[in-house]
C-alpha positions, 0 to 999 in steps of 0.5 A: 494803973498806977503811974512809976515807970516812964520811958523817954526818948530824946536825942537832945543831951541837955533836954533829956537830962533836964526831963530825967531829973525833973521826972525822977527828983521832982516827980518821984519816977522811975525813968529810963531814957534813949536817944532815938526811936530804935533804942526805945523800941528795943529798950522798952521790952526790958523796961516794960514803962507805963507810960512813954514819952516820945520826941517827935523828930530824932535822927534815925527813927522818928517818934511816930515811927517808933510808936507804930513799931511799938504798937505792933508788939502786944505789950505795947499795943495799949501803953500810953505815948505822949509826943513832947514837941515843939510842933504844936499847931493844932493840926499837928496835934490832931495828927499825933493824937490820930497816931495813938498818942494820949497827948502832947507836950510843948517844947520847951517845957517847964521842968519844975511842972513836967511831973505834975503835967503829965500826971494830969495828962495820965489821970484825964486819960488813962485812969 
């Protein structure tokens, strides 16, 4: 399975824009963005992403809750998810992986290397 379509849920517009540019312009991915967990659950059904990037802390439905809702949908039961968060202490990363994430990317992230970092995670965990 190859990685082409990424859905990214992030409530901070500046971070969302930087990541989107990094993933589309530098990474060559088709990217769909949204600003809440509720939106990712709704829009994923239309976009059908290969990978979902979730901010952990968002207003309304947070990232972990969005992942829980996505896993209840048959088409997303096994879709790889990466959390993006400033909370990267070992215990927190372990908890996110227990929830079903394949990895966690620390914020702030390096926009110049974000696409490559995601490909490394994908290659290590998915293919």
